[in-house]
Steps between C-alpha positions, in 0.01 A plus 500: 500500500167660588331309222653167629374567841150580355508174313592306812221673697246419239605137495485490871150634524386279215634190674315599829181549313535178302577304811211611710178300519194693385162498666344387162738197497413407860126522424533306184672225706184492721630704799254683720509878573622414848790308351583793265499757789711270715748464210539873456553559869747216516690617198541857642605336839757266330661785307509693828656213687775470240596862555287710257453822687214602268281211601323436827422188696122446468301213646155500633560278810140416558451386124825319509389293804136441380505514135692211328479656155642831622778310680581282200513814280717692757744225521528463126529875462769525759705235316459696171578837669825359632593345164421845322700685745794270477487534116483874523803506720696271262413717205585811695829360601580414150409846362693662782807273434475575122472875568785495749723311250415755239599780722825343609595440135406847400716640791795274407480629142510849631785454746819679429840351446658609817857483359396747232341727764826507685701573193250784406528650847870545478517602131700814466631479850879537555607144620873551455553512877351154537754346267750503799268257682552235218862476600 
């Protein structure tokens, strides 16, 4: 099971890395450094807003008000950050559900037959006095 968990974790990290927009891609699309910085700040903020406790809300308020490129980048990054966090939660829920199902199935297979446990408990005991209760 540990290897299955490792595989899911690897897939999850690969998905996050593949879904993220890179600085190089943004520059190749003609975005400015101000846009790129805003995008990074917005992405961290979006993930934080969606409940990722490892991320922090980051926004340079002065730049957001005065620099339209920073603002555009921040808003686009926030949207992507929220999307990435939602995907991460979805994958985590799926992995957690699969692991829980595995554990339940494992426990069910290990469960004892309680009738047999009862029979084993009284094996060798003198039950002749109980025969009178049957009548």
